[in-house]
N, C-alpha and C positions, 0 to 999 in steps of 0.2 A: 504494502500497498504504500502509495507515495504521500509524502506527509508536506505539503509544501504552500503557501495562500501567498499569492502577489500584494497582499497587501501587507502582507509584516513589512515589506522590505520600503516603501516610502520614496518620497522625493527623493531621500539624499542620494540613496542607490540609482536614482532614475537620471540624475545628472551626474551620476558617477563617479561620487568621492565621498568615501566612508571616513578616510582616514586624517587626524587633524596632523600638522607638520612635525614629522621623524627626527626633523634636525640635522645637525650636522653628519655624513658620513663618517662611522668610528674608527674605520681603516683610516683615513686621511689624518682624520685625530691622534692616532696613534703612529703615525709616519712608517706606517707601511707602502710599500709600490704596491699602485693596482693591481687588481686580477682583472683578465678580459673578460668584458660581458658581452656576448651577443647569441642572440638565436639563430642556432646548426640546426636546420633540423629537412627533412625530406617528408613527401609525401607517400605512402605505401598504401596504393590502391588494389581491394580486393574486387572489384567488379571485372567481368571478363577473366580473373586470376591475374590481370599486368603484372602488379608485386608478389601476394602473397596471398595462399598458397600458390604451387606455380601450377597447380591444375586442380579442378575437385575431385572429390573421393581420393586424396591420399588417406595414409595413414595417419594417427596420433600422433604416433613418432619422425613419421616425414614433415609433418607442418610445423612439430617444433623444432627440431632442426633446422629447416629452412628458417622460420623466426630469428632462432639462436645466430643463424648465418646474417641474419640483417642486422641486428645488436651489433655482432663483432665488427663490422663494417665499420657503422657508425662508430664503434669506439677506437677503430682504427683510424680511421676521419677527421676524428674527434667535433664531430655532431652530439646535439645535448639534447634533441627532441626527435621522435617521430609523429606524423599523423596518419594515425590508423584508421580504414575506412572501415565500419562496424555495421553499418545499415547500406549496402548499395542501395537496395531497391524494395522497401518495405519487408527486408529480412533481418536474421540476425546473426552475427556470428560472436554469440554468448548465446547462454540459456533465457529466453524471456518468453514471459504469458502472455505478450501483448503480441511479438510476429513471429514466425518459423524460423527456424535454421537456414542457411543459406544453401543455395543451391553450391554456389561457389567453396564453400566448405566441405560441403559430402557428397557431393553429385548428386542428392536425390533433395530438391526444398522441402524442408518438414523433418528431413532426418539427423539425429543429433549423431556426432562422432561416435565413436563405436574402436576403442573402448574409450569409454565418457571424459572427457576434460573440458574444461573452461577454458577458450583459447583467449579471451578476455581477460580473465583472473590471471592464466598464463605470463600474455603480453604485458601484463602491468608491473608480475612480480619482478619478470628479468630486466624489464627495463628501468623499474626504480635500483636492481640491486646493480647497475653499472650506470648510475649518475643519469639516466635518459628520461627524458619525461616524459609520460606516454598522453597524446590530445585522441581523443575520438572522434573519428569524423562521418559526418550522417549526411545524406542527402534525404531533406525532409520533405520530400512530393514524389520520386520517382517511383514508382510499383511495380513496374517489370522493362528489363534490360530485354536485348534480341538475341544475346549472347546464352541467356539463359536455355538451356532443353529440359523437356521434358515438363508435366503437368505441376499447375501451383496447388502447394499443398492445400489443404482443406481451412487450417487457420489461416491462408493469407487472405488481406484484406479484398482480392478478387474475387473469392467465395463466400467470405464472413461479411463482406460491406459491400456489394456492386455499386450500391448506387454513388458511393465517394472515388470510382477508377472510373476513368477515361480511357481510352484509346484515342492516341495521337501519335499519327508516323507510323513507325514500329515501334513503339513504347506503350507501355502503360503506364500513368500518369494519373498521383493522386489532384482534387479537383481543388486548389488553395483559396478559392473563395466560397468553400460551403464552409460552415462552422467546425463540424463534427472532424474535419481533418487537422484547424488547426489543433484540436483537443487530442486528437490521440498522437499526431506527433510529438505534441510538447509533455504526452505521458510517454511515450518510448523514452527521449532525449530524457528527462529526468530521471528515469525510473533508474538509468545508466548511470548516471550523478550520483541516485543517491546510493545505488549497491558497490560501485567499484571507485581505487582511491585514483584516479585519474586526476591529469593536471589541468586537461582544456578541455573543450566542448567547440566543435571546427564544424560550419556547414562551405560550402565549394560555391560557384556561379551558378548552381542549377535550381532556381525558382519556378517561375514560371517556365516551360519546355522551350528551347532555341527553335524559331519556325522553323517551319516545314512547309516544302511547295508540293501540289499534285502533280498529278502525270502532264499536265500542259502547262506546269511552273508558275500555276499561281497562288498564293498565300493561301493555307488552312489555317481557320480561325479555331482556336481551341476550343472547345465544346461543352462550355459553362452555360449554355443559356436557360440551364435550369436553377443553377446557383443564382445566378442575375436577377433572374426574375423572382425567386425568394426574396433575394434583399430588396428589390423595389415593391415587392407585395407588401412589404413590413415596414414601410414607408423609409427607405434608403432612397439618398440622395442623389448620391454619386452617380458619374455617368461613369462606362464602365470600364476603360482605361483606368482610372484617379481607384475604384473602387478595388480592384484586381491588386496593383499596388499600398494599398491600405491594409490587404489581406497580409500581404506578405508582410509589412511593417508592424501588423498585430503579433505576428510570430516573431518575429525579432526580437521585440519589445517584452514581449511576455518571457519568452525565453531568456534572455538576461535576466530579468525579474526571477525567473522561478529559481535556476543557478545560486543566487546570491542568496536566495532565501534559503535552501538548501547547504550550501557550501560557497561562503563567501569566497573563500582562494580559488573556487576553479575557474580558469579563464573564458571567454566566448571567444571564439576566434571566426571572424569570415574573409573566405577567398574571393572577393565579388571579380566579375571580369575586368581588367585591368582601366578601362577607359568606360569612365562614368556616361559621360555623354561626347557624343564628337561636338566638337567645339568647346573643349574643356582641356586641357587650354585650347586655343584659340587655333591653331593650326592643326590640331588634332583633328583624324579622320575616323573612321571606321563605325563598329557596330556600336548600336544605342541600345544598351540595357535595359537603362529607364523604361523606354518606348517597346521593349520587346519582352526584354523577360519579367518586364515590371519590377524592376530590385530598383528603390530609390537608395543607395547604394551610400552616397554622398549623406542623408539625412539620417542613417544609423551610427554613422560615424560623429555626424553634429550634435546628437542627441544623446552620446555616449553612452548607446546601448550594446558596445562591444569591448574588449580589452586590448584587442591586436588588430589588425588590418594587414591582409595579403591578398594586393591586387595582384591578379594575375598577370603580369608584363611579358608577357611570352612571344616578343620580338626583338629583335638585334637592335645594341645601340644605335648604327648607323643608318633605320627604318627611318625616316623623318616623320612621315603621317601616322605613326604609332611610338613617339619617342621615346623610349625606355625612361631616360633619366630626365624629359619632361614631364613625363606620366607620373613616375615616383616623386619629383618634388608639389605638381601640383596633390596628391595625397598629401603629402605632409603640410600641404598648406589650406588644406581645409579639414585641420584637426586642433579642433578649441579645445578638447580636454586632456591635450597633448597623448594620446594612447601610442600603444606601438605599432610601426607604419614597419611591417617585412615583407618585401615584396614575393610574391610568387615566379620562379624562374623556369623557363623550359628547358632542362637540361635533358630530358629526353631528346630532344631536337639533335644533342651533338651526334653526329653522325650516324643518321637513325635513315640514311638510304636514300634520303628525298634528296627532289630539287632545292628544298628548304632548307638542309640541314646548318646548322651550328658549325662554323669551328671551333677547335678547342679553343682556343682563347677566348672566347663570347663569353661564357658561363663565367669563367674565374674576374674577364672584367666588368660585367654586371655585381660581383659582389663588390668589388672594390669600388664601384660606384654608390651602391647601396650603403657602404662606411663611411662615404665622402658627404653623401645627404644628410643621412642621420647627426653626424657630427656637425651639418649644418645647423642641422633645427637643433640642437642638444638632445636628443635621443637616442636611445641604443640602440645600436645595429642590430640587424637580423636577417633571416631571407630562409626560404622555403625551396628545395628541388624540388622539381614533379620529374621523374618519382625518381626512385630508390632505385629500380632496376637499370639505369644508366649508371649510377655512382657503383652498384652491383658488379658489371660490366665492364666497368673499367674504360668507356668508352671512347676512344682514343687519347689513351692515359688521361682522362678527365679527373679518376679519383686520384691517378697519383700526382697529378698536376695540383690540385687543390690541397693534398695533406702535405707536399712538400713547400708550397708558398702559402696559402693561402690560411690554411689550420694547421700551422707548425704547434700550437700549444691549446691545450685544453680551453674552454670557456666556461663561466657561469651564464648560465639562461639570465636577461634582463631583470629587474625587479619591478612589479606591478604596483607604483604605492600607494594607487588611490584603494588597494584593495586590504591593505593592513590598518590595524588600529595603532598598533604600538610595534616597536623592533622585538621579535624573540629575543629570549634567555639564551647567555650564551651557553656554546660547550662546559663542561668541566673537564678538564685535564688531568689525566692522572702521572703524566710525566714525557720525558722522551729520551732516549736513549742512541749514543750515536756509534755505529759500527765502520771503520775505514768513511767511505765518502756516503753511506748510507744512515739515514737518520729516521728513526724511527714516533709514531707518536702513539698514544692510547687516551680514549677519551672515555668519559664515563657513557657505556650504551645509551641508559637513558635520558641525558642530556642533549640527546640529538635523532631523539626519539620522534619527535614532529619536524624537523627539518627538510627541507630538500636534499641540502649537501653542507658538507661543511670543509672548512677550509684551516691549510697549515701554511703558516710561513717562517723560512729561516733564514737565518745571516749568517754567514762565515766568508771570513776575509773580505767584507765591504760588499758582499754579494748577497744576491736575496736566491733560493729558489721557494717553490710553492706548489701545491699539491692540491685538487678540488678530491674530497671524497664524498661516494656516496652516503647517505644518511641511513644504510643498512653497514654500513662499516664501522666500527667501534678502535678500526687500526689504520694507519700511513704509513708506507714506508714513501721515503722521500731522498731523492737523487742531491745532492749538495753540490751547490758551485762553490766556486774560489777555496780558499785553501786555509790548513787552521783550526784555529779553536771558534767555535760555533758563538757567535755574541747574542743571538737574540730567536727566539724561538716563539712562535702567537700560533692562537687557535680563534678560528669566529666560522658561525655556522649562516645561512640564509635559508630562511622558511618558506611555506608554501607560495606567497606572492614573491618570492625573491628578495626581501630586505634584509638587510645585514644585521647581525648582532653587534654589541659589543665585544671588542679584541680584548682577551684573557692570554696573558703570560705564562707558557710552559717550562717550569722547572723540569730540570733534570733529575735523571731516577740515578739517588746515589746509591 
């Protein structure tokens, strides 16, 4: 039973600000060198088995092995988050009383893994053990994808609530304007927030579907006459396009409210189509999500209904009509609540064999530009790769290039200070010992139990070394730079909002 009430949230959350001033950064006050902060993530798509699992119907052991391989590659690349698709089309990659098991997991929709396990619980546990955030990715409206094979499960909405489902092109789609669709999608997403120790909820650019044409090339209208007629009959005054946008706005707003009522630290991220509207900025041309997907993506950012935005900037830097730099700057400029802006990168376009394939230098350049613009707007840097497959395949040496130049050291995920009421309690150190060039620190396990990660920093011979440690670990081994005696060792932690604690000095173990 989901226990949430939007009324509990109030205007303060709607405005996107819970925290009072947290004061100066404790690491600066303690004289510690900064530890890098950057959101380095990849989407892990399950629809059509794009990233994971590699095929429907693998054994649970094969599925787990493949997911561990993804996490290990993240660790090798110093990525610190993944965005895992758990609801591709009104189905679930976890046990759910609301929707059936996904075809992409077991090969038969509605059939659980055998032997039984919970893929999402496994993913969360293994990611957190490596200090990697796990954000769950939902498609709020898609109900059936053309790669699905076989019949839909008796518990799928096409069978239990056919009145909510529409056929559009070669896909099934929930009717976003039907009030019960909003209620159902909210229930599905908030059920996961309540039951799992996730770090974020994520939605991509699929709101109303991308338009399709008939055989004569004419646009096919989305079949929502019944819902719109019912709205008008009940006294609704909005024109159809505005009514559609209002329905999507309602879902986004209520999802943000519901997440914060349940677990305020869980972030909501949205990755809209990268162009808000053609002409924004003036030289931009292309698809109009506001007019075609009924997604008023600038409004959600302006209202503070999100914690981070990942606009899908899937064009090369040198493309003037869809300028990567110009569009990213535009999203930063239209961000009054100073939410984190982390562009989505079309990493899988690298070496894909098409005529539009990216050169191997394109994505590293986009990573650098994302950092330049984040610095320009005094916000934390970050980006998300679509998708993990290209990094697993190391296309044209891209993964090696990122690891060797862009991701040379680990980074903490950035803070969302508006989600924190106070700084977390600092770790309680037990002490450190040195063996050659290796320093080992131990903390009381309970003192980091509610943290996201903890950090150890050590100074020897005037040089500093640091390590980021998952909160599941009470020990940290650190390779020391410099030579001579250790001059100083300090620890601190970040909470689930990424906010840092006070710094604690660590004594040597006698």
